[in-house]
VOGU-3710 file (C-alpha; in Angstrom, 3 decimals, decimal comma):
1> mktpfftsse> 0,030/-0,275/0,000  0,787/3,603/-0,910  2,012/5,789/1,865  -0,296/8,777/2,318  1,267/11,807/2,341  0,013/14,535/4,860  0,498/18,639/5,452  0,917/19,401/8,311  -2,351/20,490/8,615  -3,850/17,328/7,642
11> lvtelrdgkp> -1,367/15,278/9,826  -2,715/17,074/12,894  -6,270/15,881/12,008  -4,913/12,272/11,961  -2,639/12,682/15,433  -6,568/13,901/16,737  -7,953/10,411/15,317  -5,788/8,362/17,369  -3,277/7,626/14,527  0,215/7,739/14,471
21> vlfptdtlpa> 2,227/9,563/12,058  5,722/10,052/10,516  8,093/13,296/10,577  11,635/14,801/9,848  13,360/15,711/12,776  17,137/17,105/12,787  18,338/14,146/13,738  16,306/10,955/12,405  13,050/10,189/10,967  10,630/10,086/13,470
31> lgalpsfadq> 7,208/7,867/14,500  4,858/9,852/17,005  1,723/10,043/18,191  -0,231/12,344/20,589  0,953/11,033/24,283  -2,874/9,957/24,831  -2,335/7,395/21,610  1,507/6,578/22,464  0,938/3,125/23,721  0,337/1,952/20,002
41> lwkiknrprn> 3,850/3,203/19,236  5,428/0,188/21,488  3,411/-2,329/19,304  4,043/-0,789/16,054  7,791/-0,868/16,360  7,889/-4,270/18,539  9,551/-1,926/21,393  10,201/-2,877/24,574  7,601/-1,394/26,844  10,917/-0,737/29,228
51> kplilmgssq> 12,153/1,577/26,638  10,424/4,818/27,379  9,373/7,002/24,857  10,750/10,586/24,088  7,816/13,960/24,286  9,295/16,227/21,576  7,921/19,627/21,539  8,544/22,953/19,334  9,504/25,556/22,667  10,471/24,316/26,042
61> eqlfefvkdv> 7,528/26,252/27,737  5,564/23,345/25,768  7,630/21,070/27,171  8,481/22,205/30,884  5,328/22,413/32,482  5,378/18,812/32,990  8,767/18,940/34,759  9,338/19,057/38,767  10,615/22,311/40,379  12,936/20,466/41,639
71> alkdaltman> 14,825/19,834/38,001  13,504/23,017/36,353  16,005/25,316/36,974  18,847/23,005/35,836  16,624/21,863/32,723  16,050/25,640/31,392  20,069/25,776/31,453  20,866/22,880/29,124  17,597/23,925/27,038  18,989/27,664/26,876
81> lywpgpltmv> 22,520/26,053/25,638  21,255/23,508/23,171  17,797/23,476/22,143  16,370/23,477/19,822  18,905/20,496/18,737  19,984/17,137/19,107  19,999/16,841/23,093  17,287/14,949/24,787  16,804/15,306/28,432  15,483/12,854/30,924
91> lpsssflvna> 13,908/15,101/33,372  11,459/14,461/36,758  7,809/14,527/36,385  4,719/13,532/38,201  2,257/14,235/35,550  -0,090/12,062/33,809  2,610/11,576/30,492  4,739/9,850/32,660  2,320/6,734/32,170  1,968/7,322/28,910
101> lnpegdsigm> 5,368/7,946/27,935  7,517/5,849/30,433  5,165/3,727/32,508  8,199/1,865/34,662  9,974/4,975/35,443  9,163/8,783/36,870  10,599/10,146/34,292  10,181/11,735/30,941  12,763/11,783/27,720  12,218/15,670/26,259
111> rvpasntakd> 13,143/17,188/23,053  13,150/20,122/20,793  14,441/19,407/17,315  15,962/22,079/15,267  13,985/21,082/12,650  11,738/23,897/11,450  9,455/21,525/9,788  9,237/19,307/12,691  7,936/22,387/15,325  5,847/23,576/12,514
121> lllksgplat> 4,473/20,472/13,168  4,269/20,102/16,667  3,302/23,671/17,027  0,225/23,047/15,650  -0,165/19,319/17,525  1,074/19,820/20,583  4,121/17,754/22,316  4,223/14,115/20,796  5,447/10,963/22,031  7,956/10,292/19,858
131> tsanfsgekp> 10,450/6,910/18,753  12,883/7,024/15,881  10,867/5,387/12,868  12,353/2,046/12,458  11,433/-1,526/14,115  13,084/-2,051/17,341  16,830/-4,157/17,377  16,881/-2,889/13,624  19,126/0,116/12,511  17,761/3,523/11,969
141> vispkeaakc> 15,836/4,520/8,896  17,515/7,685/7,621  14,993/8,796/4,451  11,291/9,217/4,216  11,616/6,700/1,525  12,730/4,082/4,190  10,384/5,309/6,586  7,256/4,487/4,381  8,866/1,084/3,352  8,796/0,029/7,305
151> fpdipllgpl> 5,267/1,665/7,916  3,685/1,731/5,228  0,007/2,276/6,675  1,203/5,341/8,418  0,701/8,797/7,190  4,278/10,907/6,206  4,409/14,286/6,187  5,090/15,988/2,810  5,897/17,557/1,100  9,247/15,807/-0,178
161> pwpefscvas> 12,438/15,826/-0,090  12,235/16,349/3,458  15,029/18,869/4,812  18,526/17,086/5,625  18,998/15,907/9,034  21,977/14,631/10,613  21,128/10,707/10,848  22,867/10,352/13,974  20,273/10,352/17,458  20,221/12,734/19,911
171> tviswqavgn> 22,160/12,800/22,799  20,972/11,440/26,070  21,615/13,059/29,427  19,191/12,143/32,707  19,086/14,776/35,535  20,211/12,817/38,848  19,951/15,916/41,810  21,049/19,643/41,386  23,685/20,340/38,886  24,109/16,592/38,340
181> whllrkgvvi> 23,514/15,148/35,083  24,379/11,383/33,374  25,248/10,746/30,204  22,939/8,169/28,893  23,959/8,210/25,213  26,361/9,836/22,941  25,290/11,884/19,797  26,590/14,695/18,185  26,110/17,183/21,109  27,668/16,690/24,744
191> peslan> 27,276/19,132/27,168  30,614/20,731/28,307  30,027/19,400/32,096  29,604/16,078/30,555  32,713/15,789/28,062  35,408/13,955/29,912
//
């Protein structure tokens, strides 16, 4: 079946109907859904439920309402340095989204991508539960054609070609305590405090 292509406004309608979507970011193609429909992303990817999803937004304001106050100052400092960009911060949260994105934890990974195409969609849709557009355990897809081949029934953001992206997953850091971060995954950007 041919993958349907949608404008960002049309894709938002699909999202609100509970459907997952495919869209570009600054790192890799993403598979996303509204958080209330996030459960299907694990099934679609055959992804273990102990691997959390990421909350992607168009701005830090869109995301940080879900962060516990104790981590907010540190998160704002990192966001001002590295967002939008390829840095995912895992931050403590007590919001309803924890169960939707990280059912076995008490934190949420968050990111604002440096992609105007992605940010335009996220501004219209609100924050999305996201993951890379590939089957769990397989190498990431690096083009809309590959994403559509993996997930032929999932609507894909047009027009093509998509803007260029790095093809490297984001760096992931986890907040531990005030002023204390832990590097979980190396990507393109490494905060200076974690570079050693």
